[in-house]
MARGU-536610 format. One line per field, with one value per residue (C-alpha): residue number from 1; residue in three letters; x, z, y. Coordinates in nm, 3 decimals, always signed. Example, Ala and Ser with C-alpha at 12.3 -4.5 7.8 and 13.67 -1.06 7.14 Angstrom:
k <- (1; 2)
r <- (ALA; SER)
xx <- (+1.230; +1.367)
zz <- (+0.780; +0.714)
yy <- (-0.450; -0.106)
***
This chain:
k <- (1; 2; 3; 4; 5; 6; 7; 8; 9; 10; 11; 12; 13; 14; 15; 16; 17; 18; 19; 20; 21; 22; 23; 24; 25; 26; 27; 28; 29; 30; 31; 32; 33; 34; 35; 36; 37; 38; 39; 40; 41; 42; 43; 44; 45; 46; 47; 48; 49; 50; 51; 52; 53; 54; 55; 56; 57; 58; 59; 60; 61; 62; 63; 64; 65; 66; 67; 68; 69; 70; 71; 72; 73; 74; 75; 76; 77; 78; 79; 80; 81; 82; 83; 84; 85; 86; 87; 88; 89; 90; 91; 92; 93; 94; 95; 96; 97; 98; 99; 100; 101; 102; 103; 104; 105; 106; 107; 108; 109; 110; 111; 112; 113; 114; 115; 116; 117; 118; 119; 120; 121; 122; 123; 124; 125; 126; 127; 128; 129; 130; 131; 132; 133; 134; 135; 136; 137; 138; 139; 140; 141; 142; 143; 144; 145; 146; 147; 148; 149; 150; 151; 152; 153; 154; 155; 156; 157; 158; 159; 160; 161; 162; 163; 164; 165; 166; 167; 168; 169; 170; 171; 172; 173; 174; 175; 176; 177; 178; 179; 180; 181; 182; 183; 184; 185; 186; 187; 188; 189; 190; 191; 192; 193; 194; 195; 196; 197; 198; 199; 200; 201; 202; 203; 204; 205; 206; 207; 208; 209; 210; 211; 212; 213; 214; 215; 216; 217; 218; 219; 220; 221; 222; 223; 224; 225; 226; 227; 228; 229; 230; 231; 232; 233; 234; 235; 236; 237; 238; 239; 240; 241; 242; 243; 244; 245; 246; 247; 248; 249; 250; 251; 252; 253; 254; 255; 256; 257; 258; 259; 260; 261; 262; 263; 264; 265; 266; 267; 268; 269; 270; 271; 272; 273; 274; 275; 276; 277; 278; 279; 280; 281; 282; 283; 284; 285; 286; 287; 288; 289; 290; 291; 292; 293; 294; 295; 296; 297; 298; 299; 300; 301; 302; 303; 304; 305; 306; 307; 308; 309; 310; 311; 312; 313; 314; 315; 316; 317; 318; 319; 320; 321; 322; 323; 324; 325; 326; 327; 328; 329; 330; 331; 332; 333; 334; 335; 336; 337; 338; 339; 340; 341; 342; 343; 344; 345; 346; 347; 348; 349; 350; 351; 352; 353; 354; 355; 356; 357; 358; 359; 360; 361; 362; 363; 364; 365; 366; 367; 368; 369; 370; 371; 372; 373; 374; 375; 376; 377; 378; 379; 380; 381; 382; 383; 384; 385; 386; 387; 388; 389; 390; 391; 392; 393; 394; 395; 396; 397; 398; 399; 400; 401; 402; 403; 404; 405; 406; 407; 408; 409; 410; 411; 412; 413; 414; 415; 416; 417; 418; 419; 420; 421)
r <- (UNK; UNK; UNK; UNK; UNK; UNK; UNK; UNK; UNK; UNK; UNK; UNK; UNK; UNK; UNK; UNK; UNK; UNK; UNK; UNK; UNK; UNK; UNK; UNK; UNK; UNK; UNK; UNK; UNK; UNK; UNK; UNK; UNK; UNK; UNK; UNK; UNK; UNK; UNK; UNK; UNK; UNK; UNK; UNK; UNK; UNK; UNK; UNK; UNK; UNK; UNK; UNK; UNK; UNK; UNK; UNK; UNK; UNK; UNK; UNK; UNK; UNK; UNK; UNK; UNK; UNK; UNK; UNK; UNK; UNK; UNK; UNK; UNK; UNK; UNK; UNK; UNK; UNK; UNK; UNK; UNK; UNK; UNK; UNK; UNK; UNK; UNK; UNK; UNK; UNK; UNK; UNK; UNK; UNK; UNK; UNK; UNK; UNK; UNK; UNK; UNK; UNK; UNK; UNK; UNK; UNK; UNK; UNK; UNK; UNK; UNK; UNK; UNK; UNK; UNK; UNK; UNK; UNK; UNK; UNK; UNK; UNK; UNK; UNK; UNK; UNK; UNK; UNK; UNK; UNK; UNK; UNK; UNK; UNK; UNK; UNK; UNK; UNK; UNK; UNK; UNK; UNK; UNK; UNK; UNK; UNK; UNK; UNK; UNK; UNK; UNK; UNK; UNK; UNK; UNK; UNK; UNK; UNK; UNK; UNK; UNK; UNK; UNK; UNK; UNK; UNK; UNK; UNK; UNK; UNK; UNK; UNK; UNK; UNK; UNK; UNK; UNK; UNK; UNK; UNK; UNK; UNK; UNK; UNK; UNK; UNK; UNK; UNK; UNK; UNK; UNK; UNK; UNK; UNK; UNK; UNK; UNK; UNK; UNK; UNK; UNK; UNK; UNK; UNK; UNK; UNK; UNK; UNK; UNK; UNK; UNK; UNK; UNK; UNK; UNK; UNK; UNK; UNK; UNK; UNK; UNK; UNK; UNK; UNK; UNK; UNK; UNK; UNK; UNK; UNK; UNK; UNK; UNK; UNK; UNK; UNK; UNK; UNK; UNK; UNK; UNK; UNK; UNK; UNK; UNK; UNK; UNK; UNK; UNK; UNK; UNK; UNK; UNK; UNK; UNK; UNK; UNK; UNK; UNK; UNK; UNK; UNK; UNK; UNK; UNK; UNK; UNK; UNK; UNK; UNK; UNK; UNK; UNK; UNK; UNK; UNK; UNK; UNK; UNK; UNK; UNK; UNK; UNK; UNK; UNK; UNK; UNK; UNK; UNK; UNK; UNK; UNK; UNK; UNK; UNK; UNK; UNK; UNK; UNK; UNK; UNK; UNK; UNK; UNK; UNK; UNK; UNK; UNK; UNK; UNK; UNK; UNK; UNK; UNK; UNK; UNK; UNK; UNK; UNK; UNK; UNK; UNK; UNK; UNK; UNK; UNK; UNK; UNK; UNK; UNK; UNK; UNK; UNK; UNK; UNK; UNK; UNK; UNK; UNK; UNK; UNK; UNK; UNK; UNK; UNK; UNK; UNK; UNK; UNK; UNK; UNK; UNK; UNK; UNK; UNK; UNK; UNK; UNK; UNK; UNK; UNK; UNK; UNK; UNK; UNK; UNK; UNK; UNK; UNK; UNK; UNK; UNK; UNK; UNK; UNK; UNK; UNK; UNK; UNK; UNK; UNK; UNK; UNK; UNK; UNK; UNK; UNK; UNK; UNK; UNK; UNK; UNK; UNK; UNK; UNK; UNK; UNK; UNK; UNK; UNK; UNK; UNK; UNK; UNK; UNK; UNK; UNK; UNK; UNK; UNK; UNK; UNK; UNK; UNK; UNK; UNK; UNK; UNK; UNK; UNK; UNK)
xx <- (+3.235; +2.863; +2.668; +2.426; +2.714; +2.877; +2.550; +2.522; +2.878; +2.817; +2.496; +2.681; +2.946; +2.685; +2.502; +2.826; +2.931; +2.589; +2.598; +2.517; +2.494; +2.233; +2.212; +2.250; +2.383; +2.421; +2.483; +2.327; +2.374; +2.166; +2.289; +2.044; +2.139; +1.892; +1.950; +1.618; +1.517; +1.207; +1.017; +0.657; +0.688; +0.402; +0.260; +0.226; +0.521; +0.455; +0.608; +0.941; +0.996; +1.341; +1.395; +1.536; +1.809; +1.911; +2.046; +1.897; +2.055; +1.930; +2.180; +2.073; +2.266; +2.057; +2.168; +1.974; +2.005; +1.800; +1.771; +1.500; +1.299; +1.411; +1.459; +1.612; +1.637; +1.790; +1.808; +1.959; +1.892; +2.021; +1.827; +1.965; +1.973; +2.331; +2.462; +2.190; +2.385; +2.602; +2.960; +3.255; +3.351; +3.572; +3.260; +3.111; +2.852; +2.588; +2.296; +2.064; +2.131; +2.223; +1.923; +2.024; +1.742; +1.608; +1.395; +1.350; +1.416; +1.209; +1.217; +1.015; +0.957; +0.839; +0.533; +0.485; +0.554; +0.309; +0.294; +0.521; +0.497; +0.675; +0.733; +0.895; +0.945; +0.874; +0.721; +0.348; +0.303; +0.006; -0.087; -0.028; +0.038; -0.300; -0.365; -0.031; +0.307; +0.669; +0.651; +0.979; +0.989; +1.028; +1.387; +1.274; +1.034; +0.752; +0.757; +0.544; +0.581; +0.357; +0.301; +0.202; +0.074; +0.154; +0.006; +0.101; -0.037; -0.177; -0.182; -0.355; -0.174; -0.315; -0.170; -0.319; -0.161; -0.193; -0.032; -0.081; +0.119; +0.197; +0.420; +0.433; +0.352; +0.142; -0.160; -0.290; -0.273; -0.137; -0.087; -0.400; -0.188; -0.085; -0.271; -0.311; -0.425; -0.392; -0.542; -0.538; -0.672; -0.544; -0.633; -0.466; -0.521; -0.286; -0.492; -0.211; +0.094; -0.132; -0.411; -0.422; -0.687; -0.702; -0.950; -0.849; -1.010; -0.852; -0.957; -0.752; -0.803; -0.703; -0.751; -1.017; -0.782; -0.428; -0.566; -0.829; -0.797; -1.114; -1.033; -1.239; -1.211; -1.243; -1.309; -1.184; -1.277; -1.212; -1.052; -0.770; -0.739; -0.418; -0.370; -0.059; -0.024; +0.188; +0.162; -0.126; -0.097; -0.404; -0.536; -0.846; -0.912; -1.201; -1.245; -1.529; -1.485; -1.730; -1.719; -1.638; -1.422; -1.188; -1.461; -1.710; -1.904; -2.033; -1.808; -1.918; -1.647; -1.505; -1.180; -1.098; -0.825; -0.817; -0.525; -0.462; -0.130; -0.039; +0.319; +0.400; +0.759; +0.980; +0.711; +0.408; +0.113; -0.115; -0.433; -0.574; -0.806; -0.774; -1.080; -1.112; -1.451; -1.502; -1.762; -2.050; -2.117; -1.891; -1.885; -2.195; -2.383; -2.146; -2.331; -2.148; -1.781; -1.752; -1.383; -1.183; -0.872; -0.610; -0.421; -0.058; -0.119; +0.165; +0.047; +0.350; +0.287; -0.089; -0.162; +0.123; +0.491; +0.447; +0.280; +0.005; -0.246; -0.125; -0.339; -0.689; -0.870; -0.666; -0.535; -0.878; -1.083; -1.233; -1.353; -1.165; -0.986; -1.043; -0.715; -0.722; -0.384; -0.212; +0.137; +0.402; +0.686; +0.979; +1.228; +1.509; +1.731; +1.795; +1.954; +1.770; +1.400; +1.196; +0.843; +0.606; +0.278; +0.015; -0.245; -0.585; -0.708; -1.061; -1.227; -1.444; -1.708; -1.761; -1.879; -1.907; -1.527; -1.428; -1.463; -1.770; -1.554; -1.408; -1.119; -0.783; -0.530; -0.278; +0.047; +0.320; +0.583; +0.887; +1.130; +1.439; +1.618; +1.957; +2.053; +2.429; +2.483; +2.289; +2.352; +2.323; +2.051; +2.073; +1.741; +1.647; +1.301; +1.136; +0.778; +0.552; +0.198; -0.048; -0.309; -0.671; -0.828; -0.987; -0.650; -0.521; -0.822; -0.770; -0.402; -0.475; -0.232; -0.312; +0.025; +0.146; +0.420; +0.521; +0.545; +0.811; +1.023; +1.336; +1.563; +1.873; +1.891; +2.163; +2.070; +2.335; +2.229; +2.538; +2.561; +2.857; +2.872; +2.698; +2.765; +2.575; +2.637)
zz <- (+2.485; +2.445; +2.731; +2.494; +2.298; +2.619; +2.719; +2.382; +2.404; +2.760; +2.650; +2.369; +2.611; +2.859; +2.591; +2.461; +2.809; +2.879; +2.567; +2.672; +2.515; +2.241; +2.203; +1.900; +1.907; +1.610; +1.531; +1.222; +1.095; +0.877; +0.721; +0.496; +0.333; +0.120; -0.080; -0.145; -0.395; -0.285; -0.539; -0.450; -0.211; +0.046; -0.085; -0.431; -0.544; -0.601; -0.844; -0.741; -0.477; -0.472; -0.466; -0.144; -0.141; +0.175; +0.298; +0.566; +0.734; +0.936; +1.137; +1.320; +1.507; +1.596; +1.869; +1.869; +2.126; +2.106; +2.305; +2.317; +2.573; +2.535; +2.261; +2.313; +2.056; +2.095; +1.809; +1.892; +1.614; +1.507; +1.256; +1.132; +0.860; +0.752; +0.919; +1.184; +1.477; +1.735; +1.614; +1.767; +1.559; +1.607; +1.690; +1.935; +1.930; +1.658; +1.569; +1.765; +2.037; +1.934; +1.815; +1.922; +2.074; +2.084; +1.789; +1.939; +2.287; +2.381; +2.530; +2.405; +2.660; +2.567; +2.771; +2.620; +2.293; +2.096; +2.267; +2.354; +2.551; +2.401; +2.616; +2.528; +2.233; +1.910; +1.565; +1.520; +1.166; +1.045; +0.704; +0.421; +0.661; +0.579; +0.947; +1.123; +0.955; +1.041; +0.824; +0.663; +0.425; +0.723; +0.839; +1.202; +1.125; +1.362; +1.673; +1.989; +2.359; +2.403; +2.546; +2.298; +2.356; +2.053; +1.976; +1.671; +1.632; +1.355; +1.098; +1.333; +1.442; +1.717; +1.859; +2.143; +2.194; +2.480; +2.522; +2.781; +2.747; +3.012; +3.047; +3.424; +3.747; +3.866; +3.638; +3.321; +3.098; +2.751; +2.416; +2.199; +1.889; +2.018; +2.135; +2.510; +2.485; +2.199; +2.207; +1.921; +1.855; +1.536; +1.410; +1.100; +0.923; +0.655; +0.457; +0.223; +0.051; -0.169; +0.054; +0.393; +0.573; +0.884; +1.102; +1.327; +1.593; +1.741; +2.025; +2.004; +2.275; +2.276; +2.546; +2.475; +2.552; +2.681; +3.021; +3.078; +3.142; +2.960; +2.689; +2.373; +2.208; +1.834; +1.744; +1.417; +1.291; +0.957; +0.750; +0.505; +0.240; +0.044; -0.252; -0.449; -0.698; -1.009; -1.192; -0.986; -0.675; -0.518; -0.190; -0.049; +0.288; +0.442; +0.777; +0.965; +1.244; +1.522; +1.878; +1.971; +1.804; +2.000; +1.990; +2.138; +1.815; +1.717; +1.454; +1.142; +0.875; +0.626; +0.444; +0.191; -0.054; -0.346; -0.575; -0.853; -1.026; -1.303; -1.395; -1.766; -1.812; -1.684; -1.609; -1.381; -1.445; -1.151; -1.080; -0.746; -0.545; -0.196; -0.050; +0.276; +0.365; +0.461; +0.597; +0.401; +0.681; +0.848; +1.145; +1.364; +1.107; +1.173; +1.404; +1.314; +1.219; +0.892; +0.829; +0.865; +1.082; +0.911; +1.240; +1.168; +0.801; +0.553; +0.389; +0.161; +0.035; -0.021; -0.103; -0.331; -0.282; -0.296; +0.047; -0.026; +0.169; +0.516; +0.746; +0.609; +0.836; +0.696; +0.362; +0.231; +0.453; +0.601; +0.259; +0.262; -0.039; -0.341; -0.496; -0.816; -0.947; -1.220; -1.184; -1.410; -1.242; -1.464; -1.332; -1.582; -1.402; -1.051; -0.948; -1.139; -1.128; -1.241; -1.120; -1.234; -1.056; -1.185; -0.938; -1.000; -0.688; -0.591; -0.276; -0.135; -0.023; -0.038; +0.238; +0.313; +0.356; +0.036; -0.328; -0.502; -0.763; -0.627; -0.874; -0.704; -0.975; -1.105; -0.960; -1.123; -0.919; -1.096; -0.884; -0.993; -0.761; -0.808; -0.561; -0.606; -0.315; -0.060; +0.185; -0.044; -0.250; -0.450; -0.525; -0.730; -0.760; -0.961; -0.882; -1.002; -0.940; -1.177; -0.954; -1.014; -0.919; -0.623; -0.475; -0.529; -0.337; -0.051; -0.024; -0.072; -0.365; -0.653; -0.824; -0.853; -1.075; -1.176; -0.859; -0.845; -0.606; -0.660; -0.435; -0.433; -0.160; -0.052; +0.195; +0.350; +0.577; +0.653; +0.921; +1.140; +1.372; +1.418; +1.673; +1.739; +1.998)
yy <- (+2.655; +2.713; +2.551; +2.377; +2.225; +2.099; +1.934; +1.761; +1.627; +1.505; +1.333; +1.155; +1.029; +0.903; +0.707; +0.558; +0.449; +0.301; +0.084; -0.273; -0.617; -0.655; -0.277; -0.055; +0.298; +0.529; +0.893; +1.051; +1.403; +1.630; +1.951; +2.134; +2.462; +2.655; +2.971; +3.145; +3.413; +3.605; +3.810; +3.740; +3.444; +3.425; +3.756; +3.911; +4.118; +4.488; +4.736; +4.890; +4.619; +4.460; +4.083; +3.939; +3.676; +3.496; +3.165; +2.942; +2.643; +2.347; +2.143; +1.827; +1.559; +1.253; +1.014; +0.685; +0.408; +0.089; -0.231; -0.495; -0.298; +0.063; +0.320; +0.664; +0.939; +1.284; +1.535; +1.874; +2.124; +2.462; +2.673; +3.001; +3.261; +3.317; +3.631; +3.645; +3.497; +3.669; +3.711; +3.888; +4.189; +4.492; +4.692; +4.441; +4.160; +4.171; +3.947; +3.722; +3.465; +3.112; +2.911; +2.561; +2.356; +2.001; +1.894; +1.547; +1.409; +1.106; +0.758; +0.462; +0.186; -0.162; -0.264; -0.610; -0.789; -0.570; -0.228; +0.065; +0.390; +0.691; +1.002; +1.336; +1.569; +1.382; +1.407; +1.348; +1.213; +1.011; +0.868; +1.120; +1.412; +1.566; +1.652; +1.601; +1.646; +1.716; +2.033; +1.936; +2.234; +2.465; +2.454; +2.427; +2.138; +2.046; +1.828; +1.813; +1.739; +1.437; +1.092; +0.819; +0.469; +0.249; -0.091; -0.297; -0.648; -0.869; -0.588; -0.343; -0.027; +0.196; +0.516; +0.723; +1.066; +1.311; +1.653; +1.931; +2.253; +2.515; +2.821; +2.856; +2.672; +2.967; +2.909; +2.744; +3.051; +2.984; +3.155; +3.159; +3.084; +2.740; +2.432; +2.406; +2.045; +1.796; +1.446; +1.195; +0.846; +0.681; +0.334; +0.190; -0.140; -0.269; -0.517; -0.620; -0.475; -0.260; -0.130; +0.040; +0.244; +0.461; +0.642; +0.930; +1.147; +1.459; +1.689; +2.009; +2.269; +2.637; +2.899; +3.159; +3.451; +3.504; +3.604; +3.332; +2.960; +2.853; +2.597; +2.553; +2.212; +2.159; +1.794; +1.645; +1.299; +1.135; +0.861; +0.792; +0.519; +0.460; +0.225; +0.136; -0.147; -0.180; +0.155; +0.297; +0.513; +0.673; +0.806; +0.970; +1.129; +1.322; +1.498; +1.663; +1.919; +1.998; +2.129; +2.490; +2.754; +2.978; +3.244; +2.994; +2.943; +2.598; +2.438; +2.250; +2.222; +1.972; +1.902; +1.632; +1.530; +1.291; +1.209; +0.958; +0.887; +0.643; +0.556; +0.532; +0.417; +0.699; +0.958; +0.968; +1.202; +1.278; +1.469; +1.578; +1.799; +1.947; +2.118; +2.313; +2.461; +2.825; +3.065; +3.215; +3.467; +3.722; +3.956; +3.960; +3.746; +3.455; +3.215; +2.892; +2.850; +2.656; +2.734; +2.413; +2.431; +2.207; +2.157; +2.056; +1.978; +2.024; +2.348; +2.366; +2.015; +2.047; +2.412; +2.516; +2.588; +2.966; +2.937; +3.190; +2.979; +2.881; +3.101; +3.068; +3.311; +3.601; +3.473; +3.368; +3.604; +3.285; +3.174; +2.843; +2.696; +2.473; +2.356; +2.148; +2.038; +1.839; +1.696; +1.543; +1.357; +1.254; +0.994; +1.041; +0.788; +0.657; +0.986; +1.259; +1.353; +1.654; +1.731; +2.004; +2.078; +2.320; +2.456; +2.617; +2.798; +2.902; +3.024; +2.746; +3.000; +3.374; +3.605; +3.977; +4.006; +3.824; +3.927; +3.785; +3.608; +3.282; +3.244; +3.316; +3.240; +2.988; +2.859; +2.652; +2.465; +2.316; +2.112; +1.919; +1.674; +1.510; +1.237; +1.224; +0.984; +0.780; +1.064; +1.366; +1.539; +1.860; +2.031; +2.335; +2.488; +2.763; +2.868; +3.147; +3.270; +3.440; +3.609; +3.698; +4.029; +3.851; +3.756; +4.110; +4.238; +3.991; +4.085; +4.458; +4.478; +4.714; +4.758; +4.400; +4.266; +3.913; +3.701; +3.431; +3.228; +3.020; +2.818; +2.598; +2.335; +2.092; +1.817; +1.591; +1.302; +1.090; +0.823; +0.919; +0.621; +0.287; +0.015; -0.305; -0.575)
***
């Protein structure tokens, strides 16, 4: 039996045995299979290229234990592409090693009647996921090793987060593609059932190089306001970045979002804008970094489902992004919904490395969801992108063809066991 699986079974037994009076223990599962058709996903399709079809799978088993003063949560996770794991065949072992790991593993300890301390691997999600999200579209998701102080009293909610990452006990060297240090202060006030507001400040530090221990901190501060009443749903957020870039340049960058939706019987039209500033200079002329780093923002949710804009330094040549969109969400009944979102993309700024024309193209995302049970959802999506000459230049594509992406997704989230005493 695989060692990881044995450990998970042993952990389940320990928690079951330790169940005490006034405690709750439950086991939840998640199985998400997605068949994906690539013909221009993430990058424009080119002539004579062949579409790619493959299947991905996420498997999670969540063990939750809760008493008056303690909460424990363990979520082992396996993410795979079908056919990519080691299997015994007549010709030997093929494929990669097993991918099982812990998505969540944390304890939350009650300090007093209004505050908790949470320690371990856990999701960092705030407000509308504009800065920190669980990246749910990605099969692996997104969680962090962190310690969080939580305070909730009289309508005020405060969270203070600290994280320090290392690879070895020998030194403080760390990959330049990941955060060495992440620190967050979040303050939320729920004024009533309709209106809430938050302020947030983040200090995210990265090492200057893979071989040096110097850390450069980029500071992000901003606010979020959400409103929902009757047929109206709206939100606005805005963030400013300052501090130092990884290349030791002074930072001055902005990002903001605004969205308004109005429900009319069974359908809800919406309109929105997401803006991320970029650089007007490049190379040796660049003296200040104006390209906003969206941290752990949900790129797939905010910048189009084709995922053309996730790494802005390379995918916009540091020009940033202006995304205007219109949505129509049809709720045909309690189980079936259809949503179509149309995007109009522009570069936020131009520089010596970008084309002079800001227009990047159009994207259309059509998604249909059918909730056939409380624990099951079937989803199908069809997306396409109509590029401009500027996007072709940025992606170095001259012989493009129609770019499209489709997927079928089945998500099952049953509760397997629940016990309360």
